[in-house]
DOKOLGU-343265 format. One record per residue: chain; x, z, y of N, C-alpha, C, O in turn; residue in three letters. Coordinates in pm, whole numbers. Each point is the difference from the previous one (the first is absolute). Example, Ala and Ser with C-alpha at 12.3 -4.5 7.8 and 13.67 -1.06 7.14 Angstrom:
BEGIN
[node 'A', [1319, 780, -569], [-89, 0, 119], [90, 0, 120], [104, 66, -2], 'Ala']
[node 'A', [-139, -138, 107], [82, 6, 119], [-77, 73, 109], [51, 17, 111], 'Ser']
END
This chain:
BEGIN
[node 'A', [1386, -2681, -3004], [-133, 61, 10], [10, 153, 1], [-83, 68, 61], 'Met']
[node 'A', [187, -14, -132], [11, 145, -12], [88, 63, 107], [29, 119, -6], 'Leu']
[node 'A', [14, -198, 104], [95, 56, 94], [-60, 109, 89], [75, 78, 58], 'Arg']
[node 'A', [-208, -71, -46], [-64, 103, 82], [-38, 123, -81], [-54, 95, 54], 'His']
[node 'A', [82, -97, -186], [-36, 112, -85], [123, 86, -27], [113, -49, 4], 'Leu']
[node 'A', [-136, 175, -32], [108, 90, -36], [32, -18, -148], [-91, 3, -83], 'Thr']
[node 'A', [218, -22, 50], [40, -12, -140], [42, 137, -50], [91, 62, 54], 'Leu']
[node 'A', [-158, -16, -158], [30, 130, -59], [67, -22, -134], [-55, -70, -85], 'Val']
[node 'A', [173, 128, 64], [74, -22, -123], [11, 129, -79], [29, 106, 56], 'Cys']
[node 'A', [-51, -115, -187], [20, 112, -90], [128, -27, -76], [10, -100, -72], 'Leu']
[node 'A', [88, 189, 86], [130, -22, -61], [3, 65, -139], [-20, 121, -13], 'Leu']
[node 'A', [45, -201, -88], [18, 50, -135], [112, -82, -61], [97, -33, 69], 'Ser']
[node 'A', [-108, 0, -198], [102, -87, -59], [-1, -133, 72], [105, -59, 26], 'Val']
[node 'A', [-224, 13, 5], [-14, -122, 81], [-80, 36, 123], [-84, 90, -4], 'Ala']
[node 'A', [110, -158, 113], [-73, 25, 124], [-131, -76, -4], [-1, -121, -21], 'Ser']
[node 'A', [-109, 192, 42], [-131, -63, 1], [-55, 13, 142], [-12, 111, 51], 'Ile']
[node 'A', [-21, -221, 12], [-49, -1, 138], [-142, -51, 3], [-37, -89, -77], 'Cys']
[node 'A', [-44, 145, 167], [-135, -52, 18], [-36, 8, 147], [60, 76, 76], 'Phe']
[node 'A', [-158, -156, -37], [-43, -5, 140], [-102, 109, 25], [-102, 7, -69], 'Ala']
[node 'A', [129, 78, 168], [-94, 106, 37], [-78, -41, 124], [46, -82, 78], 'Ala']
[node 'A', [-162, 141, -62], [-79, -26, 121], [74, 56, 121], [61, 106, -10], 'Glu']
[node 'A', [-64, -175, 125], [64, 53, 119], [-59, 135, 40], [-121, 21, -10], 'Pro']
[node 'A', [207, 69, 56], [-45, 132, 42], [-72, -11, 135], [55, -54, 96], 'Val']
[node 'A', [-175, 104, -90], [-79, -9, 122], [-13, 139, 62], [-14, 100, -70], 'Arg']
[node 'A', [18, -96, 203], [-22, 127, 68], [-146, 40, -15], [-87, -86, -4], 'Ser']
[node 'A', [59, 216, -5], [-141, 43, -10], [-77, -34, 127], [58, -19, 107], 'Pro']
[node 'A', [-190, 12, -120], [-85, -30, 114], [25, 100, 112], [5, 121, -23], 'Thr']
[node 'A', [11, -173, 143], [28, 83, 117], [-131, 37, 68], [-81, -87, 31], 'Leu']
[node 'A', [60, 215, -9], [-118, 48, 71], [34, 21, 147], [91, 76, 33], 'Asn']
[node 'A', [-163, -144, 54], [23, 9, 144], [-119, 71, 63], [-113, -48, -10], 'Leu']
[node 'A', [138, 161, 74], [-109, 76, 61], [11, -8, 151], [110, -7, 55], 'Thr']
[node 'A', [-225, 8, 12], [-2, -10, 145], [-125, 68, 54], [-81, 54, -76], 'Thr']
[node 'A', [65, -58, 207], [-117, 55, 67], [-53, -103, 99], [60, -106, 18], 'Glu']
[node 'A', [-171, 136, 44], [-53, -85, 107], [72, 37, 129], [-27, 104, 59], 'Asp']
[node 'A', [119, -189, -15], [85, 29, 116], [19, -131, 77], [110, -56, 1], 'Tyr']
[node 'A', [-216, 8, 64], [9, -129, 69], [97, 3, 117], [14, 103, 65], 'Pro']
[node 'A', [54, -216, -37], [-12, -130, -68], [100, -17, -113], [19, -112, -49], 'Pro']
[node 'A', [46, 220, 6], [104, -11, -102], [-58, -8, -141], [42, -84, -80], 'Phe']
[node 'A', [-140, 170, 50], [-74, -5, -128], [-147, 18, 35], [-36, 97, 66], 'Asn']
[node 'A', [-48, -189, -109], [-143, 7, 35], [-83, -22, -126], [17, -99, -71], 'Met']
[node 'A', [-106, 194, 45], [-85, -7, -118], [-141, -40, 43], [-65, 73, 74], 'Ile']
[node 'A', [19, -189, -120], [-134, -47, 35], [-103, 95, -59], [4, 29, -120], 'Ala']
[node 'A', [-99, 23, 202], [-92, 104, -47], [-93, -45, -113], [-35, 81, -86], 'Pro']
[node 'A', [-5, -207, 85], [-95, -45, -102], [68, -52, -126], [-47, 26, -111], 'Lys']
[node 'A', [156, -99, 127], [65, -63, -115], [120, 78, -53], [39, -17, -115], 'Thr']
[node 'A', [18, 103, 199], [121, 71, -41], [126, -83, 7], [107, 47, -38], 'Gly']
[node 'A', [-118, -171, 86], [117, -87, 11], [96, 58, 104], [-42, 43, 108], 'Val']
[node 'A', [169, -41, -141], [101, 59, 87], [83, -111, 65], [52, -87, -69], 'Ile']
[node 'A', [-41, 92, 201], [77, -99, 75], [85, 74, 102], [16, 122, -7], 'Ser']
[node 'A', [39, -197, 104], [79, 61, 106], [145, -46, -2], [45, -64, -95], 'Gly']
[node 'A', [27, 96, 201], [138, -47, 15], [88, 48, -114], [65, -80, -67], 'Ile']
[node 'A', [-62, 210, 44], [85, 54, -106], [-46, -49, -137], [82, -35, -85], 'Ser']
[node 'A', [-214, 31, 65], [-52, -43, -130], [42, -142, -32], [44, -27, -112], 'Thr']
[node 'A', [-56, -63, 208], [38, -140, -25], [149, -11, -30], [41, -80, -84], 'Glu']
[node 'A', [40, 159, 154], [144, -4, -27], [30, 52, -141], [83, -57, -70], 'Lys']
[node 'A', [-149, 165, 30], [22, 57, -132], [-46, -97, -109], [67, -16, -102], 'Val']
[node 'A', [-181, -49, 122], [-50, -97, -98], [98, -116, -17], [28, -41, -113], 'Val']
[node 'A', [24, -11, 223], [97, -108, -7], [129, 47, -66], [62, -73, -78], 'Glu']
[node 'A', [-21, 195, 108], [118, 58, -63], [-18, 7, -151], [90, -37, -75], 'Leu']
[node 'A', [-205, 84, 30], [-27, 11, -143], [-5, -138, -66], [47, -18, -113], 'Met']
[node 'A', [-103, -79, 183], [-7, -137, -54], [138, -56, -23], [29, -56, -106], 'Arg']
[node 'A', [58, 72, 205], [136, -52, -13], [80, 75, -106], [88, -58, -64], 'Arg']
[node 'A', [-118, 185, 47], [71, 80, -100], [-53, -23, -141], [62, 43, -97], 'Ala']
[node 'A', [-176, -113, 85], [-59, -24, -131], [-58, 125, -64], [-5, 11, -122], 'Gly']
[node 'A', [-40, 83, 206], [-52, 126, -50], [-147, -10, -40], [-77, -74, 61], 'Glu']
[node 'A', [40, 149, -163], [-139, 27, -31], [-37, 129, 71], [67, 101, -17], 'Thr']
[node 'A', [-174, -104, 98], [-29, 116, 84], [-149, 15, 23], [-79, -93, -20], 'Tyr']
[node 'A', [41, 213, 64], [-137, 31, 39], [7, 73, 134], [79, 93, 14], 'Val']
[node 'A', [-161, -135, 84], [-8, 70, 129], [-134, 72, 7], [-104, -60, -28], 'Ile']
[node 'A', [106, 186, 66], [-124, 77, 13], [6, 89, 123], [106, 53, 34], 'Ala']
[node 'A', [-220, -36, 32], [-9, 83, 119], [-59, 136, -31], [-92, 12, -82], 'Gly']
[node 'A', [145, 91, 148], [-43, 138, -19], [7, 73, 134], [57, -53, 95], 'Tyr']
[node 'A', [-113, 173, -86], [34, 86, 113], [151, 22, 1], [63, 7, -106], 'Pro']
[node 'A', [-5, 5, 226], [145, -1, 10], [68, 109, -83], [102, -26, -64], 'Trp']
[node 'A', [-155, 147, 65], [64, 109, -73], [13, -34, -148], [102, 31, -62], 'Ala']
[node 'A', [-205, -94, 5], [5, -36, -142], [96, -116, -23], [79, 3, -95], 'Arg']
[node 'A', [-85, -105, 180], [91, -114, -15], [145, 45, 5], [82, -46, -78], 'Ala']
[node 'A', [-52, 136, 171], [136, 51, 18], [45, 79, -123], [111, -19, -49], 'Phe']
[node 'A', [-198, 107, -1], [35, 83, -116], [20, -85, -126], [85, 32, -83], 'Gln']
[node 'A', [-161, -140, 69], [18, -89, -115], [138, -64, 3], [68, -7, -102], 'Met']
[node 'A', [-26, -39, 220], [134, -57, 12], [108, 104, -28], [105, -32, -57], 'Gly']
[node 'A', [-131, 153, 96], [96, 109, -17], [15, 42, -146], [110, 32, -44], 'Leu']
[node 'A', [-220, -32, -32], [-1, 62, -132], [-10, -96, -118], [37, 36, -111], 'Lys']
[node 'A', [-86, -158, 133], [-27, -90, -112], [106, -109, -12], [35, -64, 99], 'Glu']
[node 'A', [14, 43, -221], [100, -104, -23], [-60, -138, 24], [-121, -20, -11], 'Glu']
[node 'A', [208, -76, 45], [-40, -138, 25], [-107, -9, 109], [-91, -83, -6], 'Asn']
[node 'A', [103, 171, 106], [-96, 3, 110], [73, 1, 133], [100, 69, 18], 'Thr']
[node 'A', [-151, -149, 76], [52, -2, 136], [-117, 16, 96], [-111, -45, -28], 'Cys']
[node 'A', [136, 108, 141], [-105, 21, 101], [42, -64, 131], [117, 4, 39], 'Val']
[node 'A', [-213, -64, 29], [29, -63, 130], [-127, 8, 87], [-109, 15, -55], 'Phe']
[node 'A', [119, -25, 187], [123, -12, 79], [46, 141, 35], [-75, 75, 62], 'Ser']
[node 'A', [197, -38, -100], [47, 137, 7], [110, 14, 104], [98, -74, -1], 'Thr']
[node 'A', [-115, 170, 90], [103, 27, 100], [120, 67, -67], [-15, 99, -72], 'Thr']
[node 'A', [134, -154, 98], [123, 57, -57], [52, 106, 97], [40, -30, 112], 'Arg']
[node 'A', [-40, 153, -157], [44, 112, 82], [109, 77, -73], [12, -13, -122], 'Thr']
[node 'A', [68, 93, 193], [102, 81, -67], [-60, 93, -106], [62, 24, -104], 'Pro']
[node 'A', [-180, 29, 130], [-65, 91, -95], [-41, -71, -128], [-6, 62, -107], 'Glu']
[node 'A', [-23, -191, 115], [-45, -76, -116], [112, -77, -70], [-19, -52, -109], 'Arg']
[node 'A', [135, 45, 172], [107, -90, -45], [32, 14, -148], [9, -100, -71], 'Glu']
[node 'A', [8, 221, 23], [42, 22, -139], [-115, -3, -99], [22, 16, -120], 'Ala']
[node 'A', [-144, -35, 168], [-117, 5, -89], [-37, -135, -59], [-76, -6, -97], 'Lys']
[node 'A', [129, -103, 153], [-34, -134, -44], [123, -89, -4], [106, 36, 51], 'Phe']
[node 'A', [-122, -153, -112], [93, -112, 17], [-69, -98, 94], [-116, -35, -20], 'Lys']
[node 'A', [189, -11, 123], [-62, -67, 113], [27, -150, 0], [112, -45, -27], 'Trp']
[node 'A', [-218, -33, 59], [12, -144, 16], [-55, -35, 137], [-116, 29, 30], 'Val']
[node 'A', [198, -90, 54], [-49, -35, 133], [108, -1, 104], [119, -6, -33], 'Gly']
[node 'A', [-159, 12, 159], [-137, 27, 47], [-94, -119, -11], [43, -116, 4], 'Pro']
[node 'A', [-171, 147, -19], [-104, -103, 1], [-40, -35, 143], [-10, -117, 35], 'Leu']
[node 'A', [-13, 220, 47], [-46, -19, 139], [47, 117, 85], [41, 104, -51], 'Val']
[node 'A', [-48, -123, 183], [25, 108, 95], [-135, 60, 40], [-103, -67, -1], 'Lys']
[node 'A', [107, 196, 37], [-124, 70, 35], [26, 93, 118], [78, 94, -11], 'Asn']
[node 'A', [-144, -121, 123], [12, 85, 119], [-101, 114, -8], [-117, -23, -30], 'Asn']
[node 'A', [161, 146, 58], [-90, 115, 0], [-46, 28, 143], [80, 1, 94], 'Trp']
[node 'A', [-211, 23, -79], [-61, 18, 132], [-84, 127, 5], [-48, 49, -102], 'Phe']
[node 'A', [33, 1, 223], [-97, 106, 28], [-121, -65, 65], [13, -79, 93], 'Ile']
[node 'A', [-132, 113, -144], [-127, -48, 53], [-77, 118, 61], [18, 115, -40], 'Phe']
[node 'A', [-104, -148, 139], [-78, 104, 68], [-140, -49, 31], [-25, -121, 0], 'Ala']
[node 'A', [-67, 214, 26], [-132, -38, 51], [18, -68, 136], [79, 46, 83], 'Arg']
[node 'A', [-151, -153, -60], [16, -77, 124], [-34, 83, 123], [54, -25, 108], 'Ala']
[node 'A', [-144, 124, -122], [-41, 81, 115], [78, 131, 12], [-37, 87, 78], 'Asn']
[node 'A', [145, -73, -156], [80, 122, 4], [93, -5, 122], [82, -91, 10], 'Asp']
[node 'A', [-95, 186, 84], [85, -3, 120], [145, 35, -28], [88, -31, 80], 'Pro']
[node 'A', [-62, 96, -193], [138, 31, -36], [69, -130, -42], [-59, -83, -69], 'Arg']
[node 'A', [180, 65, 110], [69, -124, -31], [147, 26, -33], [88, -38, 77], 'Ala']
[node 'A', [-61, 104, -190], [140, 24, -37], [73, -133, -22], [-58, -98, -46], 'Pro']
[node 'A', [186, 98, 81], [79, -123, -11], [114, 13, -99], [67, -99, -32], 'Lys']
[node 'A', [-43, 220, -18], [107, 24, -97], [-49, 99, -105], [-100, 68, 19], 'Thr']
[node 'A', [174, -61, -131], [-36, 96, -103], [10, 144, 51], [-82, 84, -35], 'Leu']
[node 'A', [181, -57, 116], [16, 137, 50], [-122, 44, 79], [-37, 117, -3], 'Glu']
[node 'A', [-26, -210, 73], [-121, 34, 76], [-119, 24, -92], [-103, 51, 44], 'Glu']
[node 'A', [115, -88, -172], [-109, 22, -96], [4, 138, -65], [-95, 39, -68], 'Leu']
[node 'A', [203, 34, 87], [19, 126, -75], [-114, 101, 16], [-29, 71, -96], 'Arg']
[node 'A', [-37, -62, 211], [-110, 99, 10], [-127, -41, -77], [-91, 81, -14], 'Pro']
[node 'A', [86, -204, -34], [-126, -54, -53], [2, -13, -152], [105, 10, -64], 'Tyr']
[node 'A', [-224, -32, 7], [-15, -26, -143], [-10, -151, -19], [-75, -69, 70], 'Ile']
[node 'A', [151, 19, -166], [8, -145, -24], [-61, -32, -136], [29, 69, -99], 'Val']
[node 'A', [-111, -171, 93], [-63, -41, -125], [87, -96, -80], [62, -91, 56], 'Gly']
[node 'A', [-57, 112, -188], [70, -89, -91], [-73, 0, -133], [-115, 42, -7], 'Gly']
[node 'A', [182, -88, -101], [-65, 8, -131], [102, 33, -109], [120, -18, 18], 'Tyr']
[node 'A', [-172, 67, -131], [81, 60, -103], [100, -98, -62], [-34, -115, -28], 'Arg']
[node 'A', [157, 164, 7], [108, -75, -63], [45, -121, 81], [71, -87, -52], 'Asn']
[node 'A', [-112, 80, 178], [43, -111, 85], [128, 36, 72], [19, 115, 41], 'Asp']
[node 'A', [71, -213, -27], [131, 25, 61], [-12, 41, 146], [82, 78, 49], 'Ala']
[node 'A', [-183, -129, 22], [-17, 36, 142], [-28, 150, 12], [65, 69, 79], 'Val']
[node 'A', [-160, -20, -157], [-33, 142, 5], [117, 86, -46], [27, 105, 58], 'Ala']
[node 'A', [44, -150, -163], [115, 75, -49], [111, 8, 105], [64, 103, 15], 'Glu']
[node 'A', [-43, -212, 57], [100, -6, 107], [-30, 103, 108], [88, 74, 42], 'Phe']
[node 'A', [-214, -70, 1], [-38, 92, 107], [1, 146, -48], [45, 89, 72], 'Leu']
[node 'A', [-95, -67, -193], [-3, 137, -53], [142, 56, -13], [24, 118, 28], 'Ala']
[node 'A', [70, -203, -72], [138, 44, -17], [64, 39, 133], [100, 72, 2], 'Ala']
[node 'A', [-157, -121, 108], [53, 30, 133], [-81, 106, 71], [13, 20, 121], 'Arg']
[node 'A', [-98, 49, -196], [-70, 115, 53], [-129, -27, 74], [-53, 90, 65], 'Gly']
[node 'A', [-1, -213, -75], [-127, -29, 66], [-116, 55, -82], [9, 11, -122], 'Phe']
[node 'A', [-117, 22, 190], [-121, 48, -67], [-81, -121, -45], [-42, -82, 81], 'Lys']
[node 'A', [20, 71, -214], [-62, -119, -57], [-131, 36, -68], [-7, 97, -75], 'Ile']
[node 'A', [-96, -175, 102], [-129, 8, -71], [-5, -119, -95], [5, -115, 44], 'Glu']
[node 'A', [-15, 143, -175], [10, -107, -100], [-137, -43, -52], [-84, 83, -32], 'Leu']
[node 'A', [65, -215, 26], [-118, -58, -63], [39, -54, -137], [119, -14, -30], 'Ala']
[node 'A', [-217, -15, -53], [29, -59, -131], [39, -148, 12], [75, -51, -82], 'Asn']
[node 'A', [-127, -16, 185], [38, -140, 25], [-2, -25, 150], [-74, 65, 74], 'Lys']
[node 'A', [157, -159, -30], [18, -20, 143], [-126, -52, 69], [-21, 26, 118], 'Asp']
[node 'A', [-62, -97, -191], [-121, -55, 61], [-99, 109, 41], [-93, -27, 75], 'Ser']
[node 'A', [113, 152, -122], [-85, 111, 42], [38, 52, 139], [-80, 67, 66], 'Asp']
[node 'A', [202, -98, -22], [52, 65, 120], [-63, -43, 132], [-11, 85, 89], 'Asn']
[node 'A', [-31, -211, -69], [-65, -31, 128], [-123, 86, 27], [-16, 49, 111], 'Pro']
[node 'A', [-70, -32, -211], [-120, 82, 21], [37, 146, 23], [-63, 68, 81], 'Arg']
[node 'A', [164, -21, -153], [44, 139, 20], [54, 18, 142], [-23, 104, 63], 'Lys']
[node 'A', [94, -205, -13], [51, 7, 137], [-115, 4, 100], [3, 80, 94], 'Leu']
[node 'A', [-103, -165, -114], [-113, -4, 93], [-82, 129, -4], [-66, 36, 98], 'Leu']
[node 'A', [70, 34, -213], [-73, 127, -12], [89, 121, 30], [-34, 113, -33], 'His']
[node 'A', [148, -139, 98], [89, 107, 47], [55, 89, -111], [25, 119, 22], 'Asn']
[node 'A', [-7, -176, -141], [62, 76, -108], [149, 18, 25], [62, 94, -50], 'Arg']
[node 'A', [-5, -182, 127], [139, 11, 45], [11, -73, 133], [-96, -60, 46], 'Phe']
[node 'A', [215, 64, 14], [16, -51, 136], [45, -147, 5], [-50, -78, 82], 'Asp']
[node 'A', [144, 42, -170], [53, -136, -1], [18, -45, -145], [5, 82, -92], 'Phe']
[node 'A', [6, -211, 73], [10, -59, -134], [131, -75, -11], [33, -81, 87], 'Trp']
[node 'A', [44, 107, -193], [127, -68, -24], [-13, -90, -122], [-39, 45, -108], 'Ala']
[node 'A', [74, -173, 126], [-12, -95, -112], [84, -124, 30], [59, -11, 108], 'Thr']
[node 'A', [-55, -81, -203], [66, -127, 25], [-77, -82, 104], [-123, 1, 1], 'Gly']
[node 'A', [195, -71, 84], [-64, -75, 108], [-103, -100, -53], [-117, 4, 40], 'Glu']
[node 'A', [161, -93, -129], [-91, -105, -48], [-111, 57, -86], [-113, -49, 4], 'Leu']
[node 'A', [144, 153, -81], [-105, 65, -79], [-104, 62, 90], [-120, -19, -21], 'Leu']
[node 'A', [163, 94, 123], [-94, 64, 92], [-90, -100, 68], [-121, 20, 9], 'Gly']
[node 'A', [180, -129, 39], [-78, -105, 67], [-102, -61, -96], [-114, -25, 38], 'Ile']
[node 'A', [157, 0, -162], [-90, -60, -99], [-116, 94, -35], [-114, -44, -11], 'Ala']
[node 'A', [142, 172, -7], [-105, 97, -31], [-101, 9, 114], [-120, 2, -23], 'Ile']
[node 'A', [169, 3, 146], [-89, 9, 116], [-87, -125, 11], [-118, 9, 34], 'Leu']
[node 'A', [177, -124, -62], [-78, -124, 6], [-108, 0, -107], [-114, -39, 27], 'Lys']
[node 'A', [148, 82, -148], [-97, 5, -110], [-116, 94, 32], [-114, -27, -36], 'Gln']
[node 'A', [143, 136, 104], [-100, 103, 28], [-68, -19, 136], [-86, 80, 38], 'Gln']
[node 'A', [123, -185, 34], [-59, -26, 131], [33, 105, 104], [-82, 30, 87], 'Gly']
[node 'A', [203, 25, -94], [38, 110, 89], [117, -36, 92], [64, 89, 57], 'Leu']
[node 'A', [-35, -217, -43], [117, -42, 76], [-7, 38, 147], [103, 14, 66], 'Ser']
[node 'A', [-224, 3, -13], [-12, 38, 141], [-6, 151, 19], [21, 51, 110], 'Glu']
[node 'A', [-49, 21, -219], [-10, 146, 11], [133, 71, -30], [22, 112, 45], 'Gln']
[node 'A', [64, -178, -121], [129, 57, -35], [107, -103, 32], [-12, -117, -37], 'Ile']
[node 'A', [119, 161, 105], [101, -95, 48], [141, 49, -37], [21, 121, -14], 'Val']
[node 'A', [75, -213, -2], [138, 40, -26], [66, 53, 127], [-22, -52, 110], 'Pro']
[node 'A', [104, 158, -126], [70, 58, 114], [146, -44, 6], [44, -57, 100], 'Leu']
[node 'A', [31, 86, -208], [142, -36, 3], [57, -8, -142], [-49, 63, -93], 'Phe']
[node 'A', [154, -143, 80], [75, -9, -126], [102, 113, -4], [65, 29, 100], 'Glu']
[node 'A', [-51, 35, -217], [97, 109, -9], [102, -18, -112], [93, 79, -10], 'Phe']
[node 'A', [-109, -181, -73], [97, -19, -108], [-22, -137, -63], [-112, -51, 0], 'His']
[node 'A', [219, -9, -54], [-14, -124, -76], [60, 21, -138], [110, 55, -13], 'Gln']
[node 'A', [-181, -100, -88], [48, 15, -138], [-11, -134, -71], [-44, -100, 56], 'Thr']
[node 'A', [86, 102, -183], [-13, -118, -86], [-74, 40, -126], [17, 110, -52], 'Glu']
[node 'A', [-100, -201, 3], [-80, 24, -119], [59, -74, -120], [43, -115, 11], 'Leu']
[node 'A', [-40, 183, -124], [67, -50, -120], [-94, -2, -121], [-110, 55, 2], 'Tyr']
[node 'A', [158, -121, -107], [-52, 15, -135], [83, 111, -64], [121, -16, -17], 'Leu']
[node 'A', [-185, 127, -18], [70, 117, -53], [-30, 12, -149], [-116, 17, -40], 'Ala']
[node 'A', [219, -26, -43], [-18, -5, -145], [43, 130, -67], [89, 70, 48], 'Cys']
[node 'A', [-153, -41, -159], [30, 120, -77], [148, 4, -38], [60, -103, -28], 'Asn']
[node 'A', [-4, 223, 28], [143, 16, -27], [40, -48, -139], [117, -29, -25], 'Leu']
[node 'A', [-213, 20, -66], [32, -44, -135], [18, -150, -15], [38, -47, -107], 'Gly']
[node 'A', [-66, -29, 213], [10, -145, -10], [146, -44, -6], [86, 56, 67], 'Met']
[node 'A', [-59, -159, -150], [137, -49, -15], [55, -47, 134], [-69, -67, 77], 'Glu']
[node 'A', [194, 104, -50], [61, -39, 127], [16, -151, 10], [-7, -56, 110], 'Gln']
[node 'A', [27, -11, -224], [14, -146, 2], [-128, -67, 50], [5, -102, 68], 'Ser']
[node 'A', [-118, 161, -101], [-129, -52, 45], [-14, 19, 152], [-44, -89, 71], 'Arg']
[node 'A', [83, 206, -24], [-4, 30, 144], [92, -95, 76], [-38, -53, 104], 'Ile']
[node 'A', [157, 31, -156], [96, -90, 65], [-54, -142, 7], [19, -69, 100], 'Asp']
[node 'A', [-86, 26, -205], [-58, -135, -2], [-109, -13, 105], [-8, -100, 71], 'Arg']
[node 'A', [-78, 202, -60], [-106, -1, 101], [60, -7, 141], [-47, -76, 85], 'Phe']
[node 'A', [151, 155, -62], [61, 4, 133], [61, -135, 37], [-13, -46, 113], 'Ser']
[node 'A', [79, -17, -211], [59, -131, 26], [-107, -104, 32], [18, -82, 90], 'Gln']
[node 'A', [-128, 83, -164], [-108, -96, 24], [-61, 22, 138], [-30, -97, 70], 'Ile']
[node 'A', [13, 222, -31], [-57, 28, 132], [92, -50, 110], [-48, -52, 101], 'Leu']
[node 'A', [179, 65, -120], [94, -56, 98], [-12, -152, 7], [9, -58, 108], 'Arg']
[node 'A', [-28, -4, -222], [-17, -146, -2], [-127, -41, 73], [-3, -103, 68], 'Glu']
[node 'A', [-104, 183, -81], [-125, -29, 71], [17, 10, 151], [-62, -74, 75], 'Met']
[node 'A', [147, 167, -32], [29, 11, 143], [77, -122, 48], [-29, -55, 106], 'Glu']
[node 'A', [127, 12, -184], [84, -112, 40], [-74, -134, 1], [24, -83, 88], 'Lys']
[node 'A', [-113, 62, -186], [-65, -131, -9], [-128, -11, 83], [-69, -102, -4], 'Asp']
[node 'A', [36, 208, 80], [-113, -6, 91], [-133, 42, -59], [-101, 3, 71], 'Gly']
[node 'A', [98, 30, -200], [-126, 40, -63], [-56, 127, 62], [-120, 7, 28], 'Thr']
[node 'A', [204, 93, -5], [-46, 127, 57], [-58, -20, 138], [-106, 55, 32], 'Ala']
[node 'A', [173, -134, 51], [-48, -25, 136], [-133, -75, -1], [-87, 27, 83], 'Ala']
[node 'A', [71, -121, -176], [-124, -75, -10], [-117, 89, -37], [-110, -18, 51], 'Ala']
[node 'A', [133, 115, -140], [-106, 95, -37], [-37, 85, 119], [-119, 19, 26], 'Ile']
[node 'A', [216, 32, 47], [-28, 83, 117], [-78, -77, 106], [-89, 55, 64], 'Glu']
[node 'A', [121, -181, -47], [-66, -84, 102], [-149, -14, -29], [-80, -11, 93], 'His']
[node 'A', [40, 12, -220], [-140, -15, -37], [-87, 113, 54], [-120, -18, 18], 'Lys']
[node 'A', [181, 135, 7], [-78, 118, 38], [10, 32, 149], [-44, 106, 44], 'Tyr']
[node 'A', [101, -197, 34], [10, 22, 145], [-122, -53, 72], [-9, 9, 122], 'Lys']
END
C-alpha cells in the first residue's frame, strides 16, 4: 500500500521511518490569447478552445498536472510566461530572439505567415522586398511584427490583431502581416472576407508552449515526451482534423 509514498527516515540510535505525502508539482498557470483557430476564447462564456488548446489540455491530462488556463491580451500573456514561476504561455512562436527567454515544449502546430491587402488595391507586391516602400500593420509583442521590424520594415502596431482589418480599410497602413489561418478567421468574424484578401506567404513558423525559465527541466522533458507520444498515436492529428 505504501509503495507509492516517499519513505522519509530519521537516523539516530535507531532508524525511524514514516510515510510522507507524495511531492506534488505546484499548479501550472497557462496563459494564452484569442488566436483562432489555435486558441479561441468564447466572448460570452470565456471558454477557451482551439487546436493548440486541445493539445495542451490533453498533454496536461496525461502528465497528471493541476493547471489553470486563462486568456489575456497577448502582451500580458507573454509577460506572465516570461516573469512568473510555474507559468507557460501559448501558442508562442519560437524565434532566435526568444530562444533563451523560455523553456520550450513543442511544436504544437505550424503557422504560415501571410501578407493581406485591400481587395481593391491595385498594388500587388509578391515578395517582402517589394513591400519595403510601404507601411505594414502588425501588433505588439507578436513574432510576425518583430520579424519584419528586425529586417527594417516600417511597422504600424496595434494592441491586438483584430484591430488591423479596420485600420487597413481606413488607410492607416498599406498592408497587413499576420498568420494565415488567424487572418482568415478574423476576416470571417468581422464580415470582411471580400474586402481584404491574402496576397502571399512569406514565412513558416512553429508554435510552442513556452514555459518560464524557473520551471524544472524534468517537468519540461516529461511534457515534451508526452507530446511526442500524442503525435505518434494519432491524437494530435485527430485534434487538427476537427478544425478543418
